[in-house]
C-alpha positions as CSV (number, residue, x, y, z in Angstrom):
1,M,58.0,58.4,61.7
2,S,56.0,58.1,58.5
3,N,55.3,61.2,56.1
4,L,51.7,62.5,56.0
5,K,49.6,60.3,54.0
6,T,47.9,61.7,50.8
7,S,44.5,60.8,52.6
8,L,45.3,63.2,55.4
9,K,46.2,66.0,52.9
10,I,43.2,65.7,50.6
11,G,41.0,65.1,53.7
12,L,42.2,68.6,55.0
13,Q,41.5,70.1,51.8
14,I,38.1,68.5,51.9
15,M,37.4,70.0,55.7
16,E,38.8,73.5,54.4
17,A,36.7,73.6,51.3
18,L,33.6,72.8,53.1
19,A,34.5,75.2,56.1
20,R,34.9,78.2,53.5
21,A,31.5,77.2,52.0
22,E,29.8,78.1,55.3
23,D,26.2,77.0,55.5
24,H,26.0,76.1,51.9
25,P,26.2,72.3,51.4
26,V,28.9,71.3,48.8
27,S,28.3,68.4,46.5
28,V,31.1,65.7,45.8
29,R,31.1,66.9,42.3
30,E,31.8,70.6,43.2
31,L,34.6,69.1,45.5
32,S,35.8,67.0,42.8
33,A,36.2,70.0,40.4
34,Q,37.6,72.4,43.2
35,L,40.2,69.8,44.4
36,N,40.9,68.0,41.1
37,Q,40.3,64.6,42.7
38,S,37.9,61.9,41.4
39,E,34.4,61.7,43.0
40,K,34.9,58.2,43.8
41,Y,38.0,58.9,45.7
42,L,36.6,61.9,47.7
43,E,33.7,59.8,48.4
44,Q,36.1,57.1,50.2
45,L,37.7,59.7,52.1
46,M,34.5,61.5,53.2
47,L,33.0,58.1,54.8
48,P,35.1,58.1,57.9
49,L,34.7,61.8,58.3
50,R,31.0,61.4,58.0
51,R,30.9,58.2,60.3
52,S,32.7,60.3,63.0
53,R,30.3,63.0,62.5
54,L,32.5,65.5,61.3
55,L,30.7,66.0,58.3
56,V,26.8,65.9,57.7
57,S,25.1,65.1,54.3
58,M,22.1,66.7,53.0
59,R,19.9,65.0,50.3
60,G,18.2,66.5,47.4
61,P,19.1,68.7,44.4
62,H,20.9,71.3,46.5
63,G,22.2,68.9,49.1
64,G,25.9,68.0,49.6
65,Y,28.1,67.8,52.7
66,Q,28.7,70.3,55.4
67,L,30.7,70.6,58.4
68,S,29.0,69.4,61.6
69,R,30.7,71.9,63.8
70,P,32.4,75.5,63.4
71,P,36.2,75.1,62.0
72,G,37.2,76.3,65.4
73,K,35.6,73.4,67.2
74,I,37.4,70.7,64.9
75,T,40.9,69.6,65.9
76,L,43.8,68.7,63.7
77,L,44.3,65.7,65.8
78,E,40.5,64.4,65.1
79,I,41.0,64.7,61.3
80,M,44.5,63.1,61.5
81,M,43.4,60.2,63.6
82,L,40.6,59.4,61.2
83,M,42.6,60.0,57.7
84,Q,46.0,58.8,58.8
85,G,45.9,57.0,62.2
86,P,48.0,57.8,65.2
87,L,51.5,59.4,64.8
88,T,54.0,56.8,66.0
89,F,58.0,56.7,66.2
90,C,58.2,53.1,67.1
91,D,56.0,50.9,64.8
92,C,56.7,47.7,66.8
93,P,53.2,46.0,67.8
94,N,54.7,45.2,71.0
95,R,55.8,48.3,72.6
96,E,58.1,46.2,75.0
97,C,59.8,44.4,72.1
98,G,63.4,45.8,72.9
99,E,64.1,46.6,69.3
100,C,63.6,50.5,70.0
101,V,66.1,52.3,72.1
102,S,64.3,53.9,75.0
103,P,60.7,53.2,74.1
104,T,59.4,55.4,77.1
105,I,61.0,58.5,75.5
106,W,59.3,57.8,72.1
107,Q,55.9,57.1,73.6
108,T,56.2,60.2,75.8
109,L,57.3,62.3,72.4
110,E,54.2,60.9,70.6
111,T,51.8,62.0,73.5
112,C,53.6,65.4,73.5
113,I,53.1,65.7,69.6
114,E,49.5,64.5,69.9
115,T,48.7,67.1,72.7
116,S,50.1,69.8,70.3
117,I,48.1,68.7,67.4
118,A,44.9,68.5,69.6
119,A,45.4,72.2,70.3
120,V,45.5,73.2,66.5
121,T,42.1,73.6,65.1
122,L,40.8,73.5,61.4
123,A,40.4,77.4,61.6
124,D,44.0,77.5,62.6
125,V,45.1,75.6,59.6
126,M,42.9,77.6,57.3
127,A,44.3,80.9,58.6
128,S,47.9,79.6,57.6
129,H,49.6,81.7,60.1
130,P,52.7,80.6,62.1
131,L,51.6,78.8,65.5
132,Q,52.8,80.2,68.6
133,V,55.6,78.4,70.4
134,P,55.6,78.8,74.1
135,D,58.5,81.0,75.2
136,Q,60.0,78.4,77.4
137,I,60.6,76.2,74.4
138,A,61.2,79.0,71.8
139,L,64.1,80.3,74.2
140,T,65.8,77.1,74.8
141,Q,65.3,75.0,71.6
142,T,67.0,76.5,68.6
143,W,65.6,73.9,66.4
144,V,62.2,75.0,67.3
145,R,62.9,78.7,66.9
146,D,65.0,78.7,63.7
147,G,64.6,75.4,62.0
148,L,61.3,74.1,61.7
149,G,59.2,77.1,60.7
150,I,56.6,76.2,63.3
């Protein structure tokens, strides 16, 4: 499994900054100063967010970018898929290549993780509180309860 890409991390910072601005459009220049990133890099990252309609742009002297929906209606999976792509354990282009031991298990885990990530919203990410793990998992899986800090 690969690490989180910088584009996802900065993309989340962009989304959080826009969510905190509420109804006030934020310019790329303001985001650049706030996030300590170049305007050019932020514009590149914002392009897929705008194309996917997670962001809307406003023109004019008081223009900038805003979220298209409330933070509670934007999922972490939407942002992740745009900024990083799907989470994969097996990087083989052909899922039946035979190099991965038990590819069905890895594909099932990928689906479970994506389903979990889809349940997390931008508002949840901004709240920075621990996620609730279902009791049946927390009670039986000590690595979930004790080891990952979920």
